N, CA and C of each residue as an Amber inpcrd file, in Angstrom:
protein
   540
   0.7500000  -1.1350000   0.1520000   0.3910000   0.2920000  -0.3520000
   0.6580000   1.5640000   0.1010000   0.9110000   2.4880000  -0.7180000
   0.9740000   3.5630000  -0.9540000   0.7720000   4.2170000   0.6330000
   1.1510000   4.4310000   1.3060000   1.4120000   5.2750000   2.3160000
  -0.0240000   7.0960000   2.4870000   0.9940000   7.2990000   0.6870000
   0.4170000   9.1670000   0.6590000  -1.1850000   8.6430000   0.8600000
  -1.5950000   7.7860000  -0.6160000  -2.8510000   7.4120000  -1.6430000
  -3.4840000   6.5770000  -0.5500000  -3.0770000   5.3200000   0.0290000
  -3.3160000   4.1850000   0.7550000  -3.6250000   3.2510000  -0.4960000
  -3.4700000   3.2680000  -2.0990000  -3.5800000   2.3360000  -3.1610000
  -2.5340000   1.4180000  -3.0760000  -3.5340000   0.3020000  -3.5070000
  -1.5500000  -0.6800000  -4.0960000  -0.8590000  -0.0890000  -4.7210000
   0.2380000  -0.2740000  -4.4800000   1.6840000  -0.0520000  -4.8190000
   2.1370000  -0.2450000  -6.6190000   1.9620000   1.0580000  -7.8110000
   2.6890000   0.4900000  -8.9420000   3.8250000  -0.2190000  -8.9810000
   4.3610000  -0.8270000  -9.9120000   5.6020000  -1.2790000  -9.8970000
   6.7650000   0.3630000 -10.0730000   6.2550000   0.7270000 -10.8700000
   7.1420000   2.3910000 -10.1650000   7.4700000   2.6360000  -9.4390000
   6.2050000   2.7640000  -8.4580000   6.6780000   2.9880000  -7.0280000
   7.5130000   1.3700000  -5.6120000   6.6780000   1.1110000  -6.2470000
   7.6880000  -0.4190000  -5.7770000   9.4210000   0.0390000  -6.0590000
  10.4050000   0.1770000  -6.9230000  11.0350000   0.3880000  -7.4800000
  11.8140000   1.7900000  -7.3280000  11.0370000   2.5740000  -6.7640000
  11.6450000   3.7550000  -5.8240000  11.5480000   3.0850000  -4.3900000
  10.2580000   2.8870000  -3.8740000  11.5310000   2.1090000  -2.6170000
  12.0930000   1.1060000  -2.4580000  12.8920000   0.8380000  -3.2980000
  14.6260000  -0.4390000  -2.7300000  15.4550000   0.7730000  -2.3920000
  14.9680000   2.0020000  -3.8500000  16.4140000   3.2270000  -3.4230000
  16.0430000   4.4030000  -2.3410000  14.3610000   3.8730000  -1.6820000
  14.4540000   4.8920000  -0.2460000  13.8540000   4.7840000   0.9770000
  14.1650000   4.9240000   1.5700000  13.7800000   4.4860000   3.0210000
  12.3560000   4.6970000   2.9760000  11.5730000   3.3310000   3.6410000
  11.1060000   3.5900000   4.1480000   9.9030000   4.2210000   4.8390000
  11.0370000   4.6110000   5.8890000  11.2540000   5.3780000   6.8960000
  10.8910000   6.6520000   6.8400000  11.6540000   7.3620000   6.3530000
  12.0520000   8.2710000   5.3030000  10.6780000   8.4620000   4.4960000
  10.2510000   7.8470000   3.4820000   8.3430000   8.1400000   2.8960000
   7.6670000   8.2070000   4.3670000   7.2260000   7.6850000   4.6880000
   6.5450000   8.0320000   6.1660000   6.6410000   8.7640000   6.7950000
   7.7910000   9.7560000   6.7390000   7.9570000  10.8730000   7.4280000
   7.6340000  11.9670000   6.3640000   8.1280000  12.0040000   4.8230000
   7.8430000  12.6330000   3.5340000   6.2720000  12.7900000   3.9530000
   5.3510000  12.0820000   3.9750000   4.1400000  11.8300000   4.4160000
   3.8400000  12.5520000   4.7500000   3.4380000  12.8080000   6.4290000
   3.3520000  13.1000000   7.3540000   3.7100000  14.1830000   7.5370000
   4.8250000  14.5590000   6.8250000   5.2460000  15.9260000   6.7430000
   4.2280000  16.4440000   5.5770000   4.0010000  15.9320000   4.5480000
   3.0340000  16.8650000   3.3690000   1.6760000  17.1950000   4.6480000
   1.3720000  15.8390000   4.1550000  -0.3360000  16.0770000   5.5720000
  -0.2070000  17.4220000   6.4330000   0.6640000  17.3680000   7.6780000
   1.0140000  18.7970000   8.1810000   1.1760000  19.9100000   7.7280000
   1.8380000  19.9120000   6.2040000   2.1300000  20.8590000   5.8580000
   0.2990000  21.8550000   4.7280000  -0.1920000  20.7510000   4.6560000
  -1.2980000  21.2850000   4.0260000  -2.2880000  21.7610000   5.0440000
  -2.3570000  20.8660000   6.3490000  -3.0080000  20.8020000   7.5630000
  -3.5640000  22.4700000   7.7820000  -1.5440000  22.8590000   8.5970000
  -1.2800000  24.4410000   8.9580000  -1.3480000  25.4140000   7.7030000
  -1.0780000  25.2200000   6.0040000  -1.8170000  25.9070000   4.9810000
  -3.2300000  25.9700000   5.7220000  -3.8660000  25.8240000   5.8240000
  -5.2200000  25.8190000   5.5510000  -5.6190000  26.1480000   6.9320000
  -5.2080000  26.2950000   8.8590000  -4.6490000  26.6440000   9.2690000
  -4.5240000  28.1940000   9.7120000  -3.1910000  28.0560000   8.8720000
  -2.8530000  29.4500000   8.8370000  -3.8560000  30.6300000   7.4560000
  -4.5440000  29.8050000   6.6500000  -5.5870000  30.6720000   6.0600000
  -6.3140000  31.1930000   6.6990000  -7.4970000  30.3870000   7.8280000
  -8.3630000  30.5950000   9.0790000  -8.2530000  31.2190000   9.7650000
  -6.6550000  31.5610000  10.0520000  -5.8770000  32.2890000  11.2750000
  -6.4380000  33.6670000  10.9150000  -6.3070000  33.7630000   9.0930000
  -5.4070000  35.0540000   8.2000000  -7.2990000  35.8950000   8.1840000
  -7.8330000  34.8330000   7.9390000  -9.8070000  35.2940000   7.6280000
  -9.5950000  36.0900000   8.7230000 -10.3090000  35.2340000  10.4570000
 -10.4910000  35.4500000  11.7020000  -9.7940000  36.4290000  11.9920000
  -8.4800000  36.7150000  11.5010000  -7.2940000  38.0100000  12.0390000
  -8.0610000  39.0860000  11.2900000  -8.2740000  39.0850000  10.0970000
  -8.7110000  40.5150000   9.1730000 -10.1180000  40.7440000  10.3090000
 -10.8020000  39.5460000  10.2740000 -13.0190000  39.4120000  10.4600000
 -12.4310000  40.1490000  11.6690000 -11.1100000  41.0100000  12.3020000
 -11.4290000  41.1940000  14.2310000 -11.7860000  43.0850000  13.6250000
 -11.0210000  43.2720000  12.8820000 -10.6720000  44.3350000  12.4520000
 -11.4970000  44.9320000  10.4390000 -11.9240000  44.5060000   9.8660000
 -12.4410000  44.5780000   9.3680000 -14.5770000  43.6890000   8.7680000
 -14.9380000  44.1260000   7.9760000 -16.5350000  43.5220000   7.9610000
 -16.1000000  42.3790000   6.6380000 -14.7340000  42.8920000   5.6400000
 -14.3510000  42.3620000   4.2210000 -14.5480000  40.7490000   4.5040000
 -14.8870000  40.2390000   3.3300000 -14.9760000  38.9510000   3.7010000
 -14.0050000  38.2430000   2.7540000 -12.4330000  37.9370000   3.1190000
 -11.7070000  37.7640000   2.5210000 -10.9730000  36.3950000   2.7020000
  -9.8870000  35.3550000   1.3560000  -9.5650000  34.7830000   1.2950000
  -8.4450000  34.3040000   2.6890000  -7.1530000  33.6800000   3.0830000
  -5.9770000  33.9750000   2.6550000  -5.2040000  34.7810000   1.6890000
  -5.1430000  34.2030000   0.6250000  -4.5980000  34.4850000  -0.7070000
  -4.5200000  35.9430000  -0.6950000  -6.0770000  35.9110000  -0.4450000
  -5.9430000  37.9370000  -0.5460000  -5.7540000  38.6330000   0.0250000
  -6.2990000  38.2880000   2.4220000  -5.3380000  38.8220000   2.7240000
  -3.4430000  38.4050000   2.4050000  -2.4090000  38.1040000   2.2210000
  -1.4140000  38.1410000   1.9810000  -0.9180000  39.0810000   0.8750000
  -1.9740000  38.4920000  -0.0820000  -1.5010000  40.1590000  -1.5520000
  -1.7570000  41.9930000  -0.8100000  -3.4230000  41.9070000   0.0300000
  -3.3460000  42.6460000   0.1400000  -1.8910000  43.2240000   1.4470000
  -1.0920000  42.4360000   2.1500000   0.0400000  42.8480000   3.0530000
   0.7140000  42.7790000   1.8410000   1.5970000  42.3030000   0.7970000
   2.8800000  42.2050000   0.0200000   2.1950000  43.8700000  -0.3190000
   1.4550000  44.3340000  -0.9630000   0.8990000  45.4810000  -1.4720000
   1.6410000  46.7300000  -0.9750000   1.2870000  46.6470000   0.7450000
   1.7950000  47.3280000   1.8520000   3.3170000  46.8620000   1.8850000
   3.2980000  46.2680000   1.7100000   5.3250000  46.3460000   2.4510000
   5.8560000  46.7980000   1.1530000   7.1910000  47.4050000   2.2430000
   7.8530000  48.5520000   1.8570000   7.2030000  49.2740000   1.7620000
   6.3470000  50.7980000   1.0520000   5.2680000  50.9360000   1.0960000
   5.5300000  51.7710000  -0.3220000   5.9700000  50.3980000  -1.2270000
   5.7600000  50.1990000  -2.5280000   5.4110000  49.9240000  -3.8280000
   4.4100000  50.3270000  -4.0460000   3.1100000  49.2440000  -5.0130000
   4.0110000  48.3820000  -6.1040000   3.6210000  46.9920000  -6.2590000
   3.7010000  46.5900000  -6.9840000   2.9260000  45.7400000  -8.3200000
   3.9760000  45.5630000  -8.8180000   2.9790000  44.7950000  -9.7470000
   2.4640000  43.6420000  -9.5440000   1.6330000  43.4550000 -10.6620000
   1.2910000  41.5470000 -10.7470000   2.6070000  40.0720000  -9.9660000
   2.7760000  40.9540000 -11.3850000   4.2970000  40.2140000 -11.1800000
   5.2870000  39.7630000 -10.6500000   5.6690000  41.1910000  -9.8300000
   5.9110000  41.3050000  -8.2880000   5.1590000  40.4120000  -7.6950000
   4.1230000  40.5040000  -7.2270000   2.6170000  40.2330000  -6.4330000
   2.8930000  38.1610000  -6.6740000   3.1420000  37.3910000  -7.7050000
   3.3000000  36.0530000  -8.6050000   3.9790000  35.7850000  -7.8110000
   5.4270000  36.4430000  -7.7420000   6.5050000  35.8100000  -7.4640000
   7.1560000  35.9800000  -6.2400000   6.6490000  37.1250000  -5.5640000
   6.5900000  36.6350000  -4.1730000   5.8210000  36.2220000  -3.0640000
   4.4690000  36.0400000  -3.9030000   4.0720000  34.9710000  -3.1750000
   4.0950000  33.4660000  -3.9600000   4.9800000  33.5610000  -4.8510000
   5.1130000  31.9140000  -5.3160000   3.9410000  31.7350000  -6.2280000
   3.1300000  32.2270000  -6.7050000   2.3070000  31.8250000  -7.3980000
   2.3610000  32.0550000  -9.3660000   1.3510000  30.9600000  -9.5550000
   1.0830000  31.4170000 -11.5590000  -0.2050000  31.3520000 -11.7680000
  -0.9950000  31.4810000 -10.9930000  -1.8750000  31.7720000 -11.2400000
  -2.4250000  33.0980000 -11.7660000  -2.6960000  34.1590000 -12.8650000
  -2.5680000  35.0850000 -12.7490000  -3.5890000  35.8300000 -13.1960000
  -5.3410000  35.1250000 -13.6280000  -6.5420000  35.1040000 -13.4370000
  -6.7630000  35.5850000 -12.0590000  -6.4000000  34.9630000 -10.7430000
  -6.8390000  34.0600000  -9.8840000  -5.9790000  35.6110000  -8.9740000
  -4.6010000  35.9110000  -9.2390000  -4.1430000  37.2900000  -8.7280000
  -5.0760000  38.3060000  -9.1650000  -5.7130000  38.4880000 -10.7840000
  -6.1730000  40.0310000 -11.4200000  -7.7450000  39.5190000 -10.5250000
  -8.0780000  38.7100000 -10.3470000  -9.6210000  38.2520000  -9.2270000
  -9.4470000  39.2350000  -8.0710000  -8.5820000  38.3980000  -7.8050000
  -8.0610000  38.8480000  -6.1940000  -8.2350000  40.1200000  -5.9760000
  -7.0220000  40.6440000  -6.8220000  -6.6900000  42.1980000  -6.8640000
  -8.1890000  43.3020000  -6.8970000  -8.7700000  42.4190000  -7.7970000
 -10.3780000  43.2940000  -8.2610000 -11.2620000  43.4330000  -6.5960000
 -10.7530000  42.5510000  -6.0990000 -11.6090000  42.1690000  -5.4960000
 -11.6380000  43.2930000  -3.8080000  -9.9710000  43.0480000  -4.2010000
  -9.8440000  44.3390000  -2.6460000  -9.7320000  45.6410000  -3.6050000
  -9.2440000  46.2590000  -4.5170000 -10.2260000  47.2750000  -5.3180000
 -11.3140000  47.8470000  -5.1390000 -12.1170000  46.9780000  -5.1760000
 -13.8160000  46.9970000  -4.8930000 -14.0960000  47.1020000  -3.5130000
 -13.2270000  46.3940000  -2.5780000 -13.4780000  46.9700000  -0.8580000
 -12.7120000  48.3100000  -1.0800000 -12.1990000  48.8990000  -2.0080000
 -11.7370000  50.0510000  -1.6210000 -10.2690000  49.6330000  -0.8020000
  -9.5830000  49.3850000  -0.7500000  -8.5600000  48.8260000   0.1500000
  -6.8960000  48.6210000  -0.0990000  -7.0480000  48.7830000  -2.1280000
  -5.8950000  49.2390000  -3.0210000  -6.5170000  49.9200000  -3.7410000
  -5.3720000  50.3820000  -4.8270000  -5.8490000  50.7440000  -5.9320000
  -4.5710000  51.1100000  -7.2580000  -5.5560000  51.1620000  -8.4260000
  -4.3280000  50.7080000  -9.3660000  -4.4040000  51.9770000 -10.5790000
  -2.6260000  51.8250000 -10.3010000  -2.4740000  52.8290000 -11.1320000
  -1.6480000  52.3610000 -12.6260000  -1.7930000  52.8420000 -13.4720000
  -0.9800000  53.5410000 -13.9300000  -1.6220000  52.3810000 -15.5070000
  -0.6470000  52.3230000 -16.9060000  -1.7890000  51.5450000 -18.0350000
  -0.9740000  50.2220000 -19.1570000  -1.4710000  49.7360000 -19.4770000
  -0.4090000  49.0940000 -20.9530000   0.4450000  47.9660000 -19.8320000
   1.2910000  46.7610000 -20.8380000   1.1100000  45.7450000 -19.8140000
   3.3390000  45.8550000 -18.7040000   3.2110000  45.8450000 -17.7110000
   4.2990000  46.5840000 -17.1640000   3.8420000  47.8200000 -16.1840000
   3.2660000  48.2980000 -17.0040000   2.4310000  49.9040000 -16.3840000
   1.9850000  49.8630000 -14.7810000   1.6310000  48.3950000 -14.3530000
   0.4040000  48.7560000 -13.8090000   0.9180000  48.3450000 -12.7240000
   0.9060000  49.4210000 -11.3260000   0.7280000  48.5670000  -9.8960000
  -0.2170000  49.0790000  -9.3170000  -0.4770000  47.8650000  -8.4510000
  -0.9070000  48.8920000  -7.3480000  -0.6430000  48.6560000  -5.4920000
  -1.3380000  49.2250000  -4.9280000  -1.2500000  50.4480000  -3.9970000
  -1.6490000  50.1980000  -2.3680000  -1.3140000  50.7520000  -1.4640000
  -2.6440000  50.6600000  -0.6300000  -3.4710000  51.5390000  -0.8400000
  -5.1680000  51.6490000   0.0420000  -5.4300000  52.9300000  -0.3860000
  -5.5630000  53.7490000   1.0230000  -5.7680000  54.1510000   1.9340000
  -5.3350000  54.7730000   3.3590000  -6.2820000  53.8020000   4.0550000
  -7.3430000  53.4680000   4.1110000  -8.4610000  52.7250000   4.4940000
  -7.7000000  51.2470000   4.4600000  -7.6230000  50.6500000   3.0630000
  -6.2730000  49.4540000   3.4490000  -4.7450000  49.4750000   4.5720000
  -4.5140000  50.8130000   4.3550000  -3.1260000  51.1270000   5.1140000
  -3.7300000  51.3420000   6.3070000  -5.0580000  51.6700000   7.2460000
  -5.6630000  51.2550000   8.2880000  -5.7030000  50.0330000   8.5340000
  -6.8260000  49.1410000   7.5380000  -6.6210000  47.5510000   8.1300000
  -5.4690000  46.8710000   8.7000000  -4.9800000  47.7190000   7.5190000
  -3.6190000  46.5350000   7.7140000  -2.6060000  46.5560000   9.0050000
  -2.9720000  47.8110000   9.4210000  -1.9050000  47.9640000  10.1920000
  -2.6180000  47.5780000  11.7630000  -4.0340000  47.6220000  11.6440000
  -4.5860000  47.2230000  12.3830000  -4.9230000  45.0980000  12.6540000
  -4.6320000  45.0700000  11.6160000  -4.4380000  43.7280000  11.4050000
  -3.3730000  43.3320000  11.4630000  -1.7470000  44.4960000  11.4160000
  -0.8160000  44.2260000  12.1430000  -0.8820000  43.8330000  13.9830000
  -1.0330000  45.1670000  14.4800000  -1.5350000  45.1330000  16.1270000
  -2.1800000  43.8880000  16.7270000  -3.4850000  42.8960000  15.4940000
  -4.2340000  42.2540000  16.0910000  -2.7950000  40.5730000  16.1730000
  -2.3800000  40.7730000  15.1160000  -1.3360000  39.3620000  14.7990000
  -0.5970000  39.5380000  16.1440000   0.4390000  41.3890000  16.0510000
   1.3500000  40.1820000  17.1700000   0.5080000  40.6880000  18.3510000
  -0.3040000  40.9370000  18.7820000  -1.4900000  40.0150000  20.0180000
  -1.2470000  38.9710000  20.6450000  -2.2470000  38.6010000  19.5890000
  -2.6690000  37.2900000  19.3610000  -1.6510000  35.8450000  18.9870000
  -0.7510000  36.3110000  18.1010000  -0.2740000  35.4480000  17.6570000
   1.4600000  35.5690000  18.1490000   1.8910000  36.5570000  18.0620000
   3.3350000  36.1220000  19.4170000   3.3300000  36.0200000  20.0690000
   2.3100000  36.7550000  20.8480000   1.7570000  36.2570000  21.8690000
   2.0400000  34.7830000  22.7050000   1.3210000  34.1170000  22.3930000
   1.4520000  32.5350000  21.5940000   2.0790000  32.1350000  20.9400000
   2.9890000  32.0540000  20.6100000   3.8760000  31.8420000  20.0490000
   5.5950000  31.8020000  21.1190000   4.7740000  32.6030000  22.2250000
   6.4220000  32.8480000  23.3920000   5.8400000  32.0870000  24.3300000
   4.4870000  31.0750000  24.0810000   5.1010000  30.3200000  25.3170000
   5.4860000  29.2450000  24.7140000   6.0050000  29.4400000  23.9110000
   7.2820000  28.0230000  23.2040000   8.2520000  28.4720000  23.5400000
   8.7160000  27.2030000  24.0250000  10.5450000  27.4180000  24.2360000
  11.1950000  27.1300000  23.6310000  12.4510000  28.3150000  23.0250000
  12.9940000  29.1210000  21.6370000  12.4420000  28.5480000  20.2660000
  11.2930000  29.4690000  20.1020000  10.6000000  29.6420000  18.5030000
  11.1850000  30.3800000  18.6660000  11.9800000  31.2500000  18.4520000
  12.8740000  31.8840000  17.6110000  13.9410000  31.1160000  16.5460000
  14.1060000  29.8540000  17.0750000  15.4060000  29.5450000  16.8890000
  14.5120000  28.6710000  15.6660000  13.3210000  28.0430000  15.9490000
  13.0510000  26.8930000  14.9050000  12.8310000  27.5930000  14.3160000
  12.0080000  29.1780000  14.3720000  10.9620000  29.1470000  13.6850000
  11.5340000  29.3350000  11.5900000  12.8080000  30.2510000  12.7870000
  13.9700000  30.3370000  11.9550000  14.8650000  29.2960000  10.9010000
  14.0820000  28.1340000  11.6840000  15.5320000  26.7520000  10.6040000
  14.0510000  26.2980000   9.8720000  12.5560000  26.3430000  10.5500000
  11.6280000  25.4960000   9.7650000  11.4460000  26.4080000   8.6360000
  12.1100000  27.7500000   8.1370000  11.7600000  28.8900000   7.7380000
  12.4180000  28.8390000   6.4050000  14.5360000  28.2550000   6.9340000
  15.1740000  28.3430000   5.8210000  14.2680000  26.7360000   5.2480000
  14.0390000  25.3160000   6.3730000  13.7450000  23.9850000   5.7370000
  12.5500000  24.6020000   4.4020000  11.5130000  25.0270000   4.8360000
  11.2320000  25.4560000   3.8740000  10.5600000  26.0630000   2.1320000
  11.9980000  27.2610000   2.2050000  12.5360000  27.1440000   1.3210000
  13.1050000  26.3870000   0.5570000  14.0510000  25.4730000   1.0160000
  14.2170000  24.6900000   0.4500000  13.3700000  23.4210000  -0.4520000
  12.5760000  23.1550000   0.6580000  11.2720000  22.9340000  -0.3120000
  10.9570000  23.5930000  -0.4160000  10.8660000  24.8280000  -1.0950000
   9.7750000  25.5550000  -2.0830000  10.1180000  25.0570000  -4.0470000
  11.2190000  25.2000000  -3.5150000  12.4240000  25.3280000  -4.4570000
  12.4140000  23.8080000  -5.2510000  12.2380000  22.9530000  -4.1190000
  12.2980000  20.9370000  -5.0690000  11.1260000  21.0130000  -5.1910000
  10.4470000  20.7590000  -3.9830000   9.0980000  20.9250000  -5.0790000
   8.4410000  22.1520000  -6.2670000   8.7770000  22.8130000  -6.4340000
   9.0090000  23.4570000  -7.8490000   9.5180000  23.1180000  -8.7950000
  10.5230000  22.7240000  -8.1410000  11.7690000  21.6900000  -9.5630000
  11.3970000  20.4790000  -9.6960000  10.8170000  19.4840000  -9.3510000
  10.0530000  18.4640000  -9.3020000   8.7470000  18.5210000 -10.5070000
   7.9380000  20.0410000  -9.5860000   6.3730000  19.6420000 -10.9150000
   7.0280000  20.6830000 -12.4500000   8.4520000  20.9920000 -12.3710000
   8.5970000  21.5200000 -13.3630000   8.9870000  20.5130000 -15.2290000
  10.3370000  19.1730000 -13.9970000  10.1140000  17.6560000 -14.6960000
   9.1040000  17.4680000 -15.0310000   8.2720000  17.2340000 -13.7160000
   6.8470000  17.0120000 -14.1060000   6.2980000  17.2610000 -15.1580000
   5.9910000  18.6960000 -15.4270000   5.5580000  18.7220000 -16.5020000
   5.6170000  18.5560000 -17.4970000   7.7490000  18.4320000 -18.1940000
   7.6850000  18.6980000 -18.8740000   8.4450000  16.6870000 -19.6580000
   7.8030000  15.9260000 -18.4860000   7.9870000  14.7410000 -18.7170000
   6.9340000  14.0470000 -18.9800000   5.4100000  14.7680000 -18.5960000
   3.8820000  14.8850000 -19.1240000   4.0210000  14.1570000 -20.2220000
   3.0460000  13.1660000 -20.9450000   2.9110000  12.8360000 -22.0700000
   1.6470000  13.2390000 -22.5510000   1.6130000  14.2160000 -23.8440000
   0.4520000  14.1900000 -24.4370000  -0.4800000  13.3830000 -24.7820000
């Protein structure tokens, strides 16, 4: 049985098992499920935190875009937003940007390819600042209860950045190997 899917293993999976420790495979499967649960929990946290400071109903990725737009007090292009968030679904990013603009939290300036940028409005700055206060009060207080959290988060960030590169690389390989 395949640990990840619970399905019978294929011939290819059995060949891979011979070169990869099953304990490591179990750990990797556990990690991937923990990563998915963490992402979902993080998105719920973002929505609930935003709910403390705004009536806007927004998804985790939309809240992330709003905060990234505000970063460094500099307007961002869609290309920059996609790069920072590691997103490649530009239509989805555009939909989220329209939603945030309609809510009055961001503004679009410029025109043409590459000339369009997004920046926070005064209302958007106020909401993201209030969001930051709630984040600091609730999340950082909760994290302060975990011994050695500063070092653990730093190491987790480094590992996740490495894994992002690995997952992106193997996704490209899988795309290249896909049969028509």
